[in-house]
C-alpha positions, 0 to 999 in steps of 0.5 A: 809606701803609698804613691802620693796621688794628687787629685783636684776638688773644689771646696763647697763652701767657697768655690776654691779649687785645691789639691792639698788633703781636704779638711772635714767640716765641723758643720757635719762631720761629713763634707769635705772642704778645702784646708782654708776653710777647715782652718776658718772653721776651727778658728771660728770655734776659737772666737776668732774674727775673720780679720784675724783668721784671713792674717793666720791663713796667710801665714800658714800660706806663707810657711808652706811656700817656703817649704816647696 
């Protein structure tokens, strides 16, 4: 089993410092971004507006906090 190495990074899109596994930006399929920006890009691709994106991301954070 691989050790669970945790590193921090700064998202180039929003400037947020994150510890989770990065997402790959859909804009260029190369840039590593924070999980929240990755979720936003996916939701934008589905045509979901920014207000609804915020609600979905808040819900993800709540669920994740309950698992920790």
